[in-house]
N, CA, C and O atoms as CSV, one atom per row, in Angstrom:
chain,resi,resn,atom,element,x,y,z
A,1,MET,N,N,0.845,-1.179,0.000
A,1,MET,CA,C,0.000,0.000,0.000
A,1,MET,C,C,0.892,1.245,0.000
A,1,MET,O,O,1.818,1.355,0.804
A,2,ALA,N,N,0.615,2.145,-0.876
A,2,ALA,CA,C,1.368,3.402,-0.958
A,2,ALA,C,C,0.738,4.420,-0.004
A,2,ALA,O,O,-0.478,4.447,0.186
A,3,PHE,N,N,1.580,5.241,0.582
A,3,PHE,CA,C,1.129,6.267,1.521
A,3,PHE,C,C,1.416,7.642,0.954
A,3,PHE,O,O,2.416,7.854,0.268
A,4,THR,N,N,0.524,8.572,1.250
A,4,THR,CA,C,0.762,9.971,0.924
A,4,THR,C,C,1.270,10.664,2.190
A,4,THR,O,O,1.212,10.107,3.287
A,5,TYR,N,N,1.760,11.865,2.017
A,5,TYR,CA,C,2.161,12.649,3.183
A,5,TYR,C,C,0.949,12.875,4.095
A,5,TYR,O,O,1.093,12.879,5.318
A,6,GLN,N,N,-0.234,13.060,3.518
A,6,GLN,CA,C,-1.438,13.260,4.334
A,6,GLN,C,C,-1.720,12.039,5.193
A,6,GLN,O,O,-2.129,12.177,6.346
A,7,ASP,N,N,-1.507,10.838,4.648
A,7,ASP,CA,C,-1.681,9.618,5.438
A,7,ASP,C,C,-0.747,9.626,6.647
A,7,ASP,O,O,-1.135,9.226,7.745
A,8,VAL,N,N,0.486,10.086,6.435
A,8,VAL,CA,C,1.464,10.165,7.528
A,8,VAL,C,C,1.002,11.177,8.571
A,8,VAL,O,O,1.100,10.917,9.770
A,9,LEU,N,N,0.504,12.316,8.130
A,9,LEU,CA,C,0.012,13.325,9.073
A,9,LEU,C,C,-1.141,12.768,9.894
A,9,LEU,O,O,-1.226,13.009,11.098
A,10,ASP,N,N,-2.029,12.024,9.241
A,10,ASP,CA,C,-3.162,11.424,9.949
A,10,ASP,C,C,-2.685,10.403,10.981
A,10,ASP,O,O,-3.242,10.325,12.076
A,11,LEU,N,N,-1.665,9.626,10.643
A,11,LEU,CA,C,-1.087,8.683,11.610
A,11,LEU,C,C,-0.474,9.417,12.799
A,11,LEU,O,O,-0.608,8.979,13.942
A,12,ALA,N,N,0.192,10.525,12.527
A,12,ALA,CA,C,0.833,11.297,13.599
A,12,ALA,C,C,-0.198,11.931,14.521
A,12,ALA,O,O,0.069,12.108,15.710
A,13,ARG,N,N,-1.353,12.270,14.004
A,13,ARG,CA,C,-2.371,12.932,14.815
A,13,ARG,C,C,-2.977,12.007,15.868
A,13,ARG,O,O,-3.540,12.487,16.852
A,14,ILE,N,N,-2.871,10.699,15.681
A,14,ILE,CA,C,-3.474,9.760,16.640
A,14,ILE,C,C,-2.824,9.907,18.015
A,14,ILE,O,O,-3.541,10.175,18.979
A,15,PRO,N,N,-1.489,9.744,18.163
A,15,PRO,CA,C,-0.914,9.944,19.503
A,15,PRO,C,C,-0.931,11.406,19.959
A,15,PRO,O,O,-0.811,11.685,21.152
A,16,LEU,N,N,-1.080,12.327,19.023
A,16,LEU,CA,C,-1.185,13.744,19.395
A,16,LEU,C,C,-2.583,14.109,19.892
A,16,LEU,O,O,-2.805,15.224,20.365
A,17,ASN,N,N,-3.526,13.165,19.784
A,17,ASN,CA,C,-4.930,13.412,20.151
A,17,ASN,C,C,-5.463,14.645,19.437
A,17,ASN,O,O,-6.075,15.520,20.049
A,18,ASP,N,N,-5.217,14.699,18.127
A,18,ASP,CA,C,-5.607,15.860,17.330
A,18,ASP,C,C,-6.297,15.430,16.037
A,18,ASP,O,O,-6.048,15.996,14.973
A,19,GLU,N,N,-7.164,14.424,16.140
A,19,GLU,CA,C,-7.855,13.948,14.944
A,19,GLU,C,C,-8.716,15.031,14.305
A,19,GLU,O,O,-8.954,15.001,13.097
A,20,ASP,N,N,-9.191,15.999,15.113
A,20,ASP,CA,C,-10.025,17.072,14.573
A,20,ASP,C,C,-9.206,18.221,13.994
A,20,ASP,O,O,-9.778,19.214,13.543
A,21,ARG,N,N,-7.876,18.105,13.996
A,21,ARG,CA,C,-6.956,19.061,13.362
A,21,ARG,C,C,-7.052,20.475,13.934
A,21,ARG,O,O,-7.028,21.455,13.189
A,22,VAL,N,N,-7.161,20.574,15.243
A,22,VAL,CA,C,-7.292,21.877,15.885
A,22,VAL,C,C,-5.961,22.345,16.471
A,22,VAL,O,O,-5.600,23.512,16.322
A,23,ARG,N,N,-5.232,21.450,17.132
A,23,ARG,CA,C,-4.019,21.848,17.860
A,23,ARG,C,C,-2.807,22.046,16.964
A,23,ARG,O,O,-1.959,22.892,17.247
A,24,HIS,N,N,-2.719,21.282,15.894
A,24,HIS,CA,C,-1.530,21.311,15.043
A,24,HIS,C,C,-1.933,21.532,13.587
A,24,HIS,O,O,-2.583,20.669,12.996
A,25,PRO,N,N,-1.567,22.655,13.006
A,25,PRO,CA,C,-1.911,22.927,11.604
A,25,PRO,C,C,-1.228,21.927,10.657
A,25,PRO,O,O,-0.102,21.492,10.899
A,26,ASP,N,N,-1.921,21.582,9.599
A,26,ASP,CA,C,-1.363,20.658,8.603
A,26,ASP,C,C,-0.024,21.147,8.069
A,26,ASP,O,O,0.893,20.349,7.874
A,27,GLY,N,N,0.097,22.446,7.832
A,27,GLY,CA,C,1.330,22.986,7.260
A,27,GLY,C,C,2.543,22.717,8.132
A,27,GLY,O,O,3.612,22.379,7.625
A,28,ARG,N,N,2.384,22.865,9.436
A,28,ARG,CA,C,3.502,22.614,10.351
A,28,ARG,C,C,3.856,21.122,10.372
A,28,ARG,O,O,5.030,20.758,10.305
A,29,LEU,N,N,2.839,20.266,10.464
A,29,LEU,CA,C,3.102,18.821,10.479
A,29,LEU,C,C,3.706,18.360,9.163
A,29,LEU,O,O,4.575,17.488,9.151
A,30,LEU,N,N,3.255,18.935,8.058
A,30,LEU,CA,C,3.817,18.588,6.752
A,30,LEU,C,C,5.288,18.977,6.695
A,30,LEU,O,O,6.105,18.245,6.137
A,31,SER,N,N,5.626,20.116,7.266
A,31,SER,CA,C,7.020,20.533,7.312
A,31,SER,C,C,7.868,19.515,8.070
A,31,SER,O,O,8.973,19.188,7.638
A,32,TYR,N,N,7.366,19.014,9.186
A,32,TYR,CA,C,8.091,17.998,9.955
A,32,TYR,C,C,8.244,16.711,9.142
A,32,TYR,O,O,9.303,16.083,9.169
A,33,ALA,N,N,7.201,16.319,8.427
A,33,ALA,CA,C,7.270,15.099,7.618
A,33,ALA,C,C,8.302,15.249,6.504
A,33,ALA,O,O,9.067,14.325,6.229
A,34,ARG,N,N,8.318,16.411,5.870
A,34,ARG,CA,C,9.325,16.664,4.832
A,34,ARG,C,C,10.733,16.563,5.408
A,34,ARG,O,O,11.624,15.980,4.791
A,35,GLN,N,N,10.928,17.137,6.596
A,35,GLN,CA,C,12.240,17.092,7.235
A,35,GLN,C,C,12.643,15.661,7.569
A,35,GLN,O,O,13.809,15.293,7.422
A,36,ALA,N,N,11.698,14.860,8.012
A,36,ALA,CA,C,11.993,13.452,8.318
A,36,ALA,C,C,12.466,12.722,7.074
A,36,ALA,O,O,13.434,11.963,7.125
A,37,VAL,N,N,11.788,12.947,5.961
A,37,VAL,CA,C,12.161,12.275,4.708
A,37,VAL,C,C,13.528,12.765,4.232
A,37,VAL,O,O,14.338,11.972,3.751
A,38,LEU,N,N,13.785,14.056,4.362
A,38,LEU,CA,C,15.100,14.571,3.962
A,38,LEU,C,C,16.211,13.998,4.836
A,38,LEU,O,O,17.306,13.723,4.343
A,39,GLN,N,N,15.943,13.815,6.121
A,39,GLN,CA,C,16.925,13.178,6.997
A,39,GLN,C,C,17.167,11.727,6.579
A,39,GLN,O,O,18.298,11.243,6.620
A,40,MET,N,N,16.115,11.050,6.184
A,40,MET,CA,C,16.267,9.669,5.715
A,40,MET,C,C,17.058,9.631,4.413
A,40,MET,O,O,17.865,8.728,4.192
A,41,ARG,N,N,16.824,10.606,3.566
A,41,ARG,CA,C,17.587,10.671,2.312
A,41,ARG,C,C,19.070,10.839,2.599
A,41,ARG,O,O,19.910,10.258,1.911
A,42,ARG,N,N,19.395,11.637,3.621
A,42,ARG,CA,C,20.790,11.859,3.989
A,42,ARG,C,C,21.397,10.633,4.663
A,42,ARG,O,O,22.527,10.251,4.359
A,43,ARG,N,N,20.656,10.020,5.570
A,43,ARG,CA,C,21.199,8.900,6.348
A,43,ARG,C,C,21.097,7.551,5.648
A,43,ARG,O,O,21.942,6.679,5.849
A,44,ARG,N,N,20.071,7.379,4.832
A,44,ARG,CA,C,19.821,6.095,4.179
A,44,ARG,C,C,19.561,6.276,2.682
A,44,ARG,O,O,18.445,6.037,2.221
A,45,PRO,N,N,20.561,6.690,1.927
A,45,PRO,CA,C,20.342,6.900,0.495
A,45,PRO,C,C,19.929,5.616,-0.228
A,45,PRO,O,O,19.346,5.672,-1.311
A,46,ASP,N,N,20.230,4.468,0.367
A,46,ASP,CA,C,19.836,3.198,-0.248
A,46,ASP,C,C,18.325,3.064,-0.375
A,46,ASP,O,O,17.849,2.310,-1.224
A,47,LEU,N,N,17.559,3.774,0.445
A,47,LEU,CA,C,16.098,3.715,0.351
A,47,LEU,C,C,15.571,4.398,-0.909
A,47,LEU,O,O,14.412,4.217,-1.283
A,48,PHE,N,N,16.419,5.173,-1.553
A,48,PHE,CA,C,15.989,5.955,-2.715
A,48,PHE,C,C,16.593,5.451,-4.024
A,48,PHE,O,O,16.531,6.135,-5.046
A,49,ILE,N,N,17.175,4.257,-3.990
A,49,ILE,CA,C,17.739,3.681,-5.219
A,49,ILE,C,C,16.619,3.526,-6.239
A,49,ILE,O,O,15.541,3.018,-5.931
A,50,GLY,N,N,16.893,3.966,-7.440
A,50,GLY,CA,C,15.897,3.905,-8.505
A,50,GLY,C,C,14.975,5.102,-8.547
A,50,GLY,O,O,14.122,5.185,-9.431
A,51,ARG,N,N,15.116,6.022,-7.626
A,51,ARG,CA,C,14.254,7.208,-7.575
A,51,ARG,C,C,15.038,8.485,-7.808
A,51,ARG,O,O,14.557,9.572,-7.486
A,52,PHE,N,N,16.220,8.376,-8.355
A,52,PHE,CA,C,17.080,9.546,-8.470
A,52,PHE,C,C,16.507,10.613,-9.393
A,52,PHE,O,O,16.968,11.754,-9.361
A,53,GLY,N,N,15.533,10.284,-10.201
A,53,GLY,CA,C,14.900,11.276,-11.058
A,53,GLY,C,C,13.918,12.159,-10.313
A,53,GLY,O,O,13.620,13.272,-10.746
A,54,ASP,N,N,13.412,11.658,-9.183
A,54,ASP,CA,C,12.435,12.446,-8.423
A,54,ASP,C,C,12.687,12.336,-6.921
A,54,ASP,O,O,11.797,11.960,-6.158
A,55,LEU,N,N,13.895,12.666,-6.512
A,55,LEU,CA,C,14.237,12.650,-5.097
A,55,LEU,C,C,13.442,13.711,-4.345
A,55,LEU,O,O,13.168,14.780,-4.892
A,56,PRO,N,N,13.066,13.431,-3.093
A,56,PRO,CA,C,12.365,14.452,-2.315
A,56,PRO,C,C,13.270,15.661,-2.087
A,56,PRO,O,O,14.468,15.524,-1.838
A,57,ASP,N,N,12.669,16.846,-2.179
A,57,ASP,CA,C,13.462,18.064,-2.016
A,57,ASP,C,C,12.872,19.020,-0.976
A,57,ASP,O,O,13.340,20.149,-0.831
A,58,GLY,N,N,11.850,18.566,-0.258
A,58,GLY,CA,C,11.253,19.406,0.779
A,58,GLY,C,C,10.144,20.309,0.296
A,58,GLY,O,O,9.688,21.179,1.038
A,59,THR,N,N,9.697,20.120,-0.941
A,59,THR,CA,C,8.608,20.945,-1.466
A,59,THR,C,C,7.338,20.138,-1.707
A,59,THR,O,O,6.400,20.632,-2.334
A,60,GLU,N,N,7.301,18.918,-1.222
A,60,GLU,CA,C,6.162,18.038,-1.466
A,60,GLU,C,C,4.899,18.559,-0.783
A,60,GLU,O,O,4.972,19.188,0.272
A,61,SER,N,N,3.753,18.297,-1.386
A,61,SER,CA,C,2.470,18.700,-0.807
A,61,SER,C,C,1.900,17.532,-0.006
A,61,SER,O,O,2.424,16.420,-0.055
A,62,ALA,N,N,0.831,17.795,0.726
A,62,ALA,CA,C,0.206,16.743,1.535
A,62,ALA,C,C,-0.311,15.606,0.657
A,62,ALA,O,O,-0.376,14.463,1.108
A,63,GLY,N,N,-0.672,15.899,-0.568
A,63,GLY,CA,C,-1.175,14.868,-1.477
A,63,GLY,C,C,-0.087,14.091,-2.201
A,63,GLY,O,O,-0.383,13.122,-2.900
A,64,SER,N,N,1.163,14.501,-2.045
A,64,SER,CA,C,2.277,13.808,-2.699
A,64,SER,C,C,2.467,12.429,-2.086
A,64,SER,O,O,2.195,12.207,-0.906
A,65,MET,N,N,2.936,11.519,-2.912
A,65,MET,CA,C,3.227,10.175,-2.424
A,65,MET,C,C,4.493,10.196,-1.581
A,65,MET,O,O,5.460,10.878,-1.921
A,66,LEU,N,N,4.485,9.457,-0.490
A,66,LEU,CA,C,5.672,9.317,0.343
A,66,LEU,C,C,6.701,8.524,-0.455
A,66,LEU,O,O,6.400,7.418,-0.904
A,67,PRO,N,N,7.907,9.057,-0.644
A,67,PRO,CA,C,8.888,8.412,-1.518
A,67,PRO,C,C,9.688,7.315,-0.809
A,67,PRO,O,O,10.888,7.159,-1.036
A,68,LEU,N,N,9.012,6.570,0.041
A,68,LEU,CA,C,9.652,5.519,0.827
A,68,LEU,C,C,8.802,4.258,0.780
A,68,LEU,O,O,7.608,4.320,0.488
A,69,PRO,N,N,9.412,3.119,1.067
A,69,PRO,CA,C,8.601,1.905,1.198
A,69,PRO,C,C,7.543,2.099,2.294
A,69,PRO,O,O,7.761,2.840,3.252
A,70,ALA,N,N,6.418,1.436,2.144
A,70,ALA,CA,C,5.276,1.611,3.054
A,70,ALA,C,C,5.626,1.378,4.516
A,70,ALA,O,O,5.038,2.006,5.397
A,71,GLU,N,N,6.572,0.487,4.788
A,71,GLU,CA,C,6.897,0.190,6.186
A,71,GLU,C,C,7.565,1.364,6.902
A,71,GLU,O,O,7.740,1.312,8.120
A,72,TYR,N,N,7.938,2.410,6.186
A,72,TYR,CA,C,8.554,3.586,6.799
A,72,TYR,C,C,7.548,4.692,7.103
A,72,TYR,O,O,7.918,5.707,7.694
A,73,ALA,N,N,6.305,4.523,6.720
A,73,ALA,CA,C,5.294,5.562,6.958
A,73,ALA,C,C,5.107,5.814,8.449
A,73,ALA,O,O,5.047,6.968,8.875
A,74,GLN,N,N,5.014,4.759,9.244
A,74,GLN,CA,C,4.829,4.943,10.687
A,74,GLN,C,C,6.050,5.595,11.317
A,74,GLN,O,O,5.917,6.381,12.255
A,75,LEU,N,N,7.220,5.282,10.821
A,75,LEU,CA,C,8.443,5.890,11.338
A,75,LEU,C,C,8.440,7.401,11.097
A,75,LEU,O,O,8.800,8.172,11.987
A,76,VAL,N,N,8.040,7.822,9.910
A,76,VAL,CA,C,7.946,9.254,9.613
A,76,VAL,C,C,6.874,9.889,10.492
A,76,VAL,O,O,7.054,11.002,10.987
A,77,ALA,N,N,5.757,9.185,10.690
A,77,ALA,CA,C,4.693,9.698,11.560
A,77,ALA,C,C,5.195,9.863,12.990
A,77,ALA,O,O,4.826,10.828,13.660
A,78,ASP,N,N,6.028,8.942,13.470
A,78,ASP,CA,C,6.586,9.056,14.817
A,78,ASP,C,C,7.472,10.293,14.936
A,78,ASP,O,O,7.451,10.978,15.959
A,79,TYR,N,N,8.245,10.578,13.899
A,79,TYR,CA,C,9.082,11.776,13.891
A,79,TYR,C,C,8.203,13.028,13.944
A,79,TYR,O,O,8.495,13.964,14.689
A,80,VAL,N,N,7.140,13.042,13.163
A,80,VAL,CA,C,6.212,14.180,13.147
A,80,VAL,C,C,5.609,14.366,14.537
A,80,VAL,O,O,5.520,15.489,15.035
A,81,THR,N,N,5.194,13.264,15.161
A,81,THR,CA,C,4.630,13.318,16.508
A,81,THR,C,C,5.626,13.923,17.481
A,81,THR,O,O,5.275,14.803,18.266
A,82,ALA,N,N,6.862,13.457,17.433
A,82,ALA,CA,C,7.888,13.947,18.350
A,82,ALA,C,C,8.119,15.439,18.172
A,82,ALA,O,O,8.174,16.177,19.155
A,83,ARG,N,N,8.254,15.890,16.934
A,83,ARG,CA,C,8.505,17.315,16.692
A,83,ARG,C,C,7.332,18.161,17.171
A,83,ARG,O,O,7.529,19.226,17.756
A,84,ALA,N,N,6.114,17.688,16.922
A,84,ALA,CA,C,4.932,18.444,17.356
A,84,ALA,C,C,4.860,18.505,18.873
A,84,ALA,O,O,4.506,19.543,19.432
A,85,GLU,N,N,5.187,17.415,19.546
A,85,GLU,CA,C,5.139,17.409,21.007
A,85,GLU,C,C,6.232,18.278,21.607
A,85,GLU,O,O,6.029,18.874,22.664
A,86,MET,N,N,7.380,18.362,20.958
A,86,MET,CA,C,8.452,19.215,21.475
A,86,MET,C,C,8.050,20.683,21.455
A,86,MET,O,O,8.436,21.446,22.340
A,87,VAL,N,N,7.287,21.075,20.462
A,87,VAL,CA,C,6.811,22.455,20.371
A,87,VAL,C,C,5.670,22.679,21.346
A,87,VAL,O,O,5.533,23.758,21.923
A,88,ASP,N,N,4.850,21.649,21.526
A,88,ASP,CA,C,3.636,21.752,22.321
A,88,ASP,C,C,3.905,21.776,23.821
A,88,ASP,O,O,3.138,22.370,24.578
A,89,ASP,N,N,4.986,21.135,24.254
A,89,ASP,CA,C,5.227,20.982,25.687
A,89,ASP,C,C,6.702,21.210,25.998
A,89,ASP,O,O,7.558,20.471,25.513
A,90,GLU,N,N,7.000,22.206,26.786
A,90,GLU,CA,C,8.396,22.515,27.072
A,90,GLU,C,C,9.090,21.426,27.888
A,90,GLU,O,O,10.318,21.402,27.963
A,91,HIS,N,N,8.324,20.531,28.495
A,91,HIS,CA,C,8.908,19.439,29.273
A,91,HIS,C,C,8.966,18.142,28.472
A,91,HIS,O,O,9.322,17.098,29.017
A,92,ALA,N,N,8.625,18.194,27.200
A,92,ALA,CA,C,8.535,16.973,26.393
A,92,ALA,C,C,9.882,16.323,26.149
A,92,ALA,O,O,9.933,15.123,25.879
A,93,GLY,N,N,10.982,17.070,26.233
A,93,GLY,CA,C,12.298,16.497,25.986
A,93,GLY,C,C,12.592,15.310,26.875
A,93,GLY,O,O,13.361,14.430,26.488
A,94,SER,N,N,11.999,15.260,28.059
A,94,SER,CA,C,12.252,14.153,28.966
A,94,SER,C,C,11.146,13.103,28.900
A,94,SER,O,O,11.189,12.118,29.638
A,95,GLY,N,N,10.180,13.291,28.048
A,95,GLY,CA,C,9.022,12.393,27.998
A,95,GLY,C,C,8.834,11.702,26.669
A,95,GLY,O,O,9.771,11.174,26.071
A,96,ARG,N,N,7.585,11.724,26.223
A,96,ARG,CA,C,7.210,10.998,25.015
A,96,ARG,C,C,7.927,11.480,23.773
A,96,ARG,O,O,8.293,10.667,22.924
A,97,ALA,N,N,8.138,12.772,23.642
A,97,ALA,CA,C,8.791,13.286,22.440
A,97,ALA,C,C,10.192,12.710,22.304
A,97,ALA,O,O,10.604,12.330,21.208
A,98,ALA,N,N,10.921,12.644,23.404
A,98,ALA,CA,C,12.271,12.075,23.360
A,98,ALA,C,C,12.231,10.615,22.946
A,98,ALA,O,O,13.104,10.150,22.214
A,99,LEU,N,N,11.236,9.899,23.405
A,99,LEU,CA,C,11.082,8.498,23.027
A,99,LEU,C,C,10.857,8.364,21.522
A,99,LEU,O,O,11.480,7.523,20.874
A,100,PHE,N,N,9.979,9.183,20.969
A,100,PHE,CA,C,9.707,9.116,19.534
A,100,PHE,C,C,10.956,9.464,18.724
A,100,PHE,O,O,11.221,8.823,17.707
A,101,ILE,N,N,11.721,10.459,19.151
A,101,ILE,CA,C,12.941,10.833,18.436
A,101,ILE,C,C,13.971,9.713,18.513
A,101,ILE,O,O,14.630,9.416,17.517
A,102,ARG,N,N,14.121,9.088,19.676
A,102,ARG,CA,C,15.054,7.961,19.802
A,102,ARG,C,C,14.628,6.812,18.903
A,102,ARG,O,O,15.460,6.171,18.260
A,103,LEU,N,N,13.324,6.556,18.862
A,103,LEU,CA,C,12.806,5.505,18.000
A,103,LEU,C,C,13.178,5.772,16.543
A,103,LEU,O,O,13.633,4.875,15.833
A,104,TYR,N,N,12.981,6.995,16.115
A,104,TYR,CA,C,13.313,7.382,14.739
A,104,TYR,C,C,14.802,7.185,14.481
A,104,TYR,O,O,15.185,6.622,13.456
A,105,GLY,N,N,15.636,7.642,15.397
A,105,GLY,CA,C,17.085,7.529,15.236
A,105,GLY,C,C,17.554,6.092,15.179
A,105,GLY,O,O,18.451,5.766,14.401
A,106,MET,N,N,16.967,5.227,15.985
A,106,MET,CA,C,17.365,3.821,15.984
A,106,MET,C,C,16.981,3.140,14.679
A,106,MET,O,O,17.734,2.315,14.163
A,107,GLU,N,N,15.830,3.475,14.152
A,107,GLU,CA,C,15.346,2.840,12.933
A,107,GLU,C,C,16.073,3.335,11.695
A,107,GLU,O,O,16.353,2.557,10.784
A,108,VAL,N,N,16.376,4.613,11.657
A,108,VAL,CA,C,17.023,5.185,10.476
A,108,VAL,C,C,18.517,4.939,10.499
A,108,VAL,O,O,19.123,4.690,9.456
A,109,GLY,N,N,19.113,5.007,11.666
A,109,GLY,CA,C,20.550,4.774,11.775
A,109,GLY,C,C,21.346,6.063,11.746
A,109,GLY,O,O,20.777,7.150,11.642
A,110,PRO,N,N,22.678,5.941,11.840
A,110,PRO,CA,C,23.544,7.123,11.925
A,110,PRO,C,C,23.558,7.954,10.652
A,110,PRO,O,O,24.244,8.974,10.588
């Protein structure tokens, strides 16, 4: 199953308790998702083999297809969740947001 950036944003909204899209604007969450994909492009270029004609460049829209295998959609959503929680709560660095960021780092690698 292919995922769009919007699908990733919707996944991220579940742990954020923001299904009604009130607390976190789509534009901000989309920015976090783009950053997650760009970090993956830097750390794991092997995930983009065969896609060199249309590499992600940070300008993708919410309707754009996620340029990663489907199993990475939740990982990108976790990164989005972590970034949103870090902005939302000044104490998040020691809580759930830190956990989500560590999860992302372990899965993506150095």
